[in-house]
N, C-alpha and C positions, 0 to 999 in steps of 0.2 A: 447880746447873749454872751455870758461868760464861758470861756473855753476851759474845759477841765483838763488836767494833766493826764499823761499817759500812765496806764497801770502796768505794772510788771507782771509778766506771765511766768509761771515756773519754767525754768530752762529744761531743754531736752537733753543737752550734753552739759557737763560741768564747765562753767566759765561762760556759757552763752547768756546773753541778756536779750530778751524778747519783750518788746513793748507793744501795747495796743491802746487805742483811744477808748476811753470809757464811754459806753453808750447806755442810755437807760433801757431797761428791759421793754420788749415790745408786748403790747397787748394783743391777744388773739382775736378778741371780738370787739368790733367797733359798733357802738350804739349810735353814734352821730357820724354824719358824712365827713370825709377828710377834706375840709374846706381849703386848707393851704395847698393840698395836692390838686384840687380842682382849679384854684386860682393859678397855680403854676402851669397846669395844662393849658388853660385858656390863654395865659400870657404867651406861652410858647406857640400856640396855634396862631395867635394874632401877629406875633413879631417874626416868626421864622417860617411861615407857610404862606402860600399865595391867597389866603382867604380874603383879606381886605381888598386887594385890587380886583379880584373876581367879583366880589359883592358890589363894588362900586360900578363895574361894568353892568352888572345885573340890574342895579337900580336905574341906571341911565336907559337901559333897554326897556324896562317896564314903563318908564315915563314916555319913551318914544312910541311904544306899542299903543299905550293909552291915547297919546296925542293923535297917532295915525287913525285909530279906530274912531275916535271922537270926530275928527275932521271928515272922515269918509261917511259916517253914519248920521251926523247931526242933521236934523230936518227931515230925514227919511225914516228913521227908526227911533221911536219915543223911548226905548230902553237906554239909548246913548245920548240923551239930550244935554247932559252936563258932563264936564270933564271928570268929575268925581265918580260918576257911574261907569265911565269908560275905564278909569283907573281901577275901580273895584272889579270889573269884569276881567281885566288883564291879570290882576293878582290872583283872582279865583281860578282862572284858567291855568296859570302857572303852577298853582298848588294842586292841580289835578282834582280840585273840588268840583269843578264844572259850574255852570250857571244856566238857568233856563233861558236867559237872553243870549242871542247870537246875532252877529252882523248879518245884514240883508244885502248890502251892496257888494259888488265884486271886489272893489278896492278894500272895503272893510273886511271881507273874508280873507283876502291876501294878507293884510296887516295882522289880522287876528290869528290866522293859522300859522303863518311864518314867525311872527313875533312870539306867540305863546310857546311854540315848539322850541325856538331858540332859547328863550328865557328858561324854560323848564330844563333843557339839557345843561345850560350853564349853572343853574341853581344846584342841581344834584351833583353835577361834576365838581363844583366848588367844595361841597361837603366831602365828597370822596377824595378829591385831591388833597385837601387840607389834612384829613385824618391820615392818609397814606404818607404824606410828607412828614407828619409828626412822628410816625413810627419808623420812618427811614432816617431820622436824625441820629447822628452818632452820639453815643452816651459818653460823657466825659467825667463821670463820677470817680472811676478808679484812678485816673490821672490826678484829679484834684486831691484825693486821699493820699496818694503817693507824695505829691508836692507838700501837703501839710505835714506829713511824717518827716520829710527831708528838712523842712523849715524848723520843726521841733528839734531834730537832732543837731542842726547847725547851731541852735541856741544852747545846746548841751555839749559843745565841743570839748570843754575842759574835763568832763567826766567820762568821755568815751575812751575805750581801749584802742590799741593799734589796729586790731582786727576789725573793730566796729568802724573806725575811721576809714580803713580801706574799703569796706563794704559800702559805706556812705559815699565815698568818692566814686566808686564804680557806678552806683545807681544814679548819682547826680549827673555824671558824664553821659550815661545812656539817655537820661531824660532830656538833657540839653541837646545832644546829638539828634535825637528823634525829632524834637521840635525844630531844630535848625534845618533838617532835611525837609520837613513839611513846608517850611517857609520858602526854601529854595525851589521846591517843586511848584508851589503856588505862584511864585514870582516869575518863573521861567515859562509858565503857561503849558497848555497841552501839547 
């Protein structure tokens, strides 16, 4: 994507030079969904939240519950004669859809009740934890915009006035100091 130059804004005081990045005007009404925004949201959920590890544990638990119910009920309950039927029952129970079939043996009931409760809690907990973690992530857009502006101004050093150079120096030093402090705190630990 081609980066557009900065547009000059009318100065507030004589001699000021204020620049801003050109942005296309925003539309007020979207007729189609914001597909790039959805993709960005999903990528962030998958990479920066605990969703995938929790879903992996969830899948293993579903398979274990289905195996336990199948081994406890086969031969005594015709509703659980195959592993597929036991798997279907454990998924249906986890989704709170329910099923007319239910385990008859004590061991089957223990596996069924304990497993389905545990899997249900983990499933809904994973969704809630992932969305909460997403909204708790720090936003870094203003920092990125500031860095882009500094980079642009560094490319325009020859055309900047003394006051503009001083302002650029102050902002650049503050950004570098802030980042260095964060790195020091992260490396020293809690």
